C-alpha positions as CSV (number, residue, x, y, z in Angstrom):
1,M,5.4,-21.0,1.5
2,L,4.9,-22.1,-2.3
3,I,1.6,-20.7,-2.1
4,K,2.7,-17.3,-0.9
5,H,5.5,-17.3,-3.7
6,L,2.7,-18.2,-6.3
7,K,0.4,-15.6,-4.9
8,V,3.0,-12.8,-5.1
9,F,4.3,-14.1,-8.4
10,L,0.7,-13.7,-10.0
11,L,0.2,-10.1,-8.4
12,L,3.6,-9.0,-9.6
13,S,3.0,-10.6,-13.2
14,L,-0.7,-8.6,-13.3
15,L,0.9,-5.3,-11.7
16,T,3.8,-5.6,-14.5
17,L,1.1,-6.0,-17.2
18,S,-0.5,-2.8,-16.1
19,F,2.5,-0.8,-16.7
20,S,3.1,-2.5,-20.0
21,L,-0.5,-1.8,-21.3
22,P,-0.7,1.2,-24.1
23,A,-2.2,4.5,-22.9
24,S,-6.2,4.4,-22.9
25,T,-8.4,7.0,-24.3
26,E,-9.2,10.1,-21.9
27,E,-12.8,8.9,-21.5
28,A,-11.4,5.3,-20.7
29,D,-8.9,6.7,-18.0
30,K,-11.8,8.8,-16.4
31,K,-13.9,5.6,-15.9
32,K,-10.9,3.7,-14.8
33,Y,-9.8,6.4,-12.1
34,A,-13.5,6.2,-11.0
35,S,-13.4,2.6,-10.6
36,V,-10.6,2.9,-8.3
37,A,-12.2,5.6,-6.5
38,R,-15.1,3.4,-5.9
39,V,-13.3,0.5,-4.7
40,L,-11.0,2.8,-2.2
41,Q,-14.5,4.3,-0.9
42,D,-16.1,0.7,-0.6
43,I,-13.3,-0.5,1.6
44,A,-13.2,2.6,3.5
45,A,-17.0,2.1,4.4
46,I,-16.3,-1.4,5.4
47,N,-13.6,-0.4,7.9
48,K,-16.2,2.3,9.4
49,Q,-19.0,-0.6,9.7
50,A,-16.5,-3.0,11.2
51,S,-15.2,-0.3,13.7
52,E,-19.2,0.2,14.8
53,L,-19.6,-3.3,15.6
54,T,-20.9,-3.7,18.9
55,E,-18.9,-5.7,21.5
56,E,-20.8,-8.7,21.5
57,D,-20.6,-8.9,17.6
58,T,-16.7,-8.5,17.7
59,D,-16.6,-11.2,20.4
60,N,-18.8,-13.4,18.1
61,G,-16.8,-12.8,14.9
62,D,-19.3,-13.9,12.5
63,K,-20.0,-10.4,11.3
64,L,-16.4,-9.3,11.4
65,Q,-15.6,-12.4,9.1
66,V,-18.2,-11.2,6.7
67,F,-16.5,-7.6,6.6
68,I,-13.0,-9.3,6.0
69,Q,-14.1,-11.5,3.3
70,Q,-15.6,-8.5,1.5
71,K,-12.4,-6.5,2.0
72,R,-10.2,-9.3,0.4
73,A,-12.7,-9.3,-2.4
74,L,-12.4,-5.5,-3.0
75,F,-8.6,-5.7,-2.9
76,K,-8.5,-8.3,-5.2
77,N,-10.8,-6.1,-7.7
78,L,-8.5,-3.3,-6.7
79,L,-5.3,-5.0,-8.2
80,L,-7.3,-5.8,-11.4
81,I,-7.8,-2.0,-12.1
82,I,-5.3,0.0,-10.1
83,R,-3.6,2.7,-12.0
84,G,-3.1,6.4,-12.4
85,S,-2.8,8.4,-9.2
86,L,-1.6,5.4,-6.9
87,I,0.6,4.0,-9.6
88,D,3.5,6.3,-11.1
89,Y,7.1,5.9,-11.8
90,D,7.8,9.6,-10.9
91,V,6.1,9.2,-7.1
92,A,7.8,12.2,-5.9
93,A,5.6,14.1,-8.4
94,I,2.2,13.0,-6.6
95,S,0.6,15.9,-5.0
96,E,4.0,17.9,-5.2
97,K,2.1,21.3,-5.9
98,D,-0.5,20.5,-2.9
99,I,2.6,19.6,-0.5
100,Q,4.5,22.6,-1.2
101,L,1.6,24.9,-0.8
102,L,0.7,23.5,2.6
103,Q,4.1,23.6,3.6
104,S,4.0,27.4,2.9
105,K,0.9,27.8,4.9
106,I,2.3,25.9,7.9
107,S,5.4,28.1,7.7
108,I,3.2,31.2,8.0
109,N,0.7,30.0,10.6
110,R,3.6,28.6,12.8
111,S,5.2,32.2,12.6
112,R,2.0,33.6,14.0
113,G,1.3,31.0,16.4
114,H,-1.6,29.3,14.9
115,S,-1.0,26.0,16.0
116,A,-4.4,24.6,15.2
117,A,-4.1,25.6,11.5
118,V,-0.5,24.2,11.4
119,Q,-2.1,20.9,12.6
120,R,-4.8,21.1,10.1
121,D,-2.3,21.4,7.1
122,Q,0.1,18.8,8.9
123,F,-2.6,16.2,8.6
124,S,-3.4,17.1,5.0
125,I,0.4,16.8,4.2
126,E,1.0,13.3,6.0
127,W,-2.2,12.3,3.9
128,H,-0.8,13.3,0.5
129,R,2.9,11.6,1.5
130,T,0.8,8.4,2.6
131,R,-0.6,8.5,-0.7
132,R,3.0,8.8,-2.3
133,D,3.9,5.7,0.0
134,M,1.2,3.6,-1.6
135,G,2.1,4.4,-5.0
136,S,6.0,3.8,-4.3
137,F,5.0,0.4,-2.8
138,V,3.3,-0.7,-6.0
139,V,6.1,0.6,-8.0
140,Y,8.5,-1.1,-5.6
141,L,6.4,-4.6,-6.4
142,V,6.7,-4.2,-10.0
143,E,10.4,-3.5,-10.1
144,S,11.3,-6.3,-7.7
145,S,9.3,-8.9,-9.9
146,R,11.4,-7.4,-12.7
147,S,14.5,-8.1,-11.0
148,Y,13.7,-11.3,-9.9
149,Q,13.9,-10.6,-6.4
150,S,13.2,-13.0,-3.8
151,F,10.1,-13.4,-2.1
152,D,11.9,-13.1,1.2
153,I,13.4,-9.7,0.4
154,T,9.9,-8.5,-0.7
155,L,8.4,-10.0,2.5
156,K,11.1,-7.8,4.6
157,E,10.2,-4.5,2.7
158,I,6.3,-5.3,3.3
159,N,7.2,-6.0,7.0
160,R,9.3,-2.8,7.3
161,R,6.4,-0.9,5.8
162,L,3.8,-2.6,8.0
163,K,5.7,-1.5,10.7
164,E,6.3,2.2,9.8
165,I,2.4,2.9,9.2
166,T,1.3,0.8,12.3
167,H,3.7,3.2,14.3
168,K,1.8,6.3,12.6
169,I,-1.5,4.8,13.3
170,E,-0.6,4.5,17.1
171,K,1.0,7.7,17.3
172,L,-1.5,9.7,15.3
173,P,-1.8,13.0,17.5
174,E,-5.2,13.9,18.7
175,P,-6.7,17.1,17.4
176,I,-6.0,20.3,19.0
177,V,-9.4,21.9,20.5
178,T,-10.4,25.2,19.0
179,A,-13.3,27.1,18.0
180,G,-15.0,27.4,14.3
181,V,-14.0,26.2,11.0
182,V,-10.8,25.2,11.7
183,Y,-11.6,22.9,14.1
184,E,-13.9,21.3,11.8
185,S,-11.4,21.2,9.2
186,I,-8.8,19.6,11.7
187,I,-11.2,16.7,12.4
188,E,-12.0,16.0,9.1
189,N,-8.5,16.0,8.0
190,R,-7.5,13.6,10.7
191,T,-10.2,11.3,9.7
192,S,-9.1,11.4,6.1
193,L,-5.5,10.6,7.4
194,S,-6.7,7.7,9.8
195,N,-8.6,6.3,6.9
196,I,-5.8,6.4,4.6
197,Y,-3.5,4.9,6.9
198,H,-5.7,1.9,7.4
199,L,-6.1,1.5,3.9
200,Y,-2.1,1.4,3.3
201,Q,-2.0,-0.9,6.2
202,D,-4.9,-3.2,4.9
203,F,-3.2,-3.2,1.4
204,L,0.2,-4.4,2.9
205,E,-1.3,-7.1,5.0
206,Y,-3.3,-8.3,1.8
207,V,-0.1,-8.7,-0.3
208,K,1.8,-10.2,2.8
209,V,-0.7,-13.0,3.2
């Protein structure tokens, strides 16, 4: 329990410092965001490789353990550079215009009976909302550290979020089969949503341990 407290204290101290740093130059910000994007892409790539392991490799566990260690190293790096779009005090503003546009498209397509197009955009909206959830979680960690919130309360919130995202993963709808570009977009959006679901789940698990 002491180790967990120390780990969370160090993590929250780092995140608090992240919010306290002065604004960087525009060029530095671009590099910073690019670094975050690269780490997230690397984690997603590892998840993909792990999902493609043979049954024999999975049972053996050696290769899976390598992937786990690689992900933990990347998450550790992510916590050193995480900024910007995934951390924002005004979390509700993240992707606000994109969500509003998609909601309008959904209303129109639903009225026309275009269920496949509706699902395509629902997957996209949920991707944006999960991005918000990730941002709100980091903000929660920072604010809980500033108020000296106990680890037990923080752990309860982590478990609540884990339960919620795990439920979403389990209930992720199968794609509606249709023809043409719409179906391709459904598959693409669903894959992106599944990826960010698992990324968020992994991040929660990392902070929890």
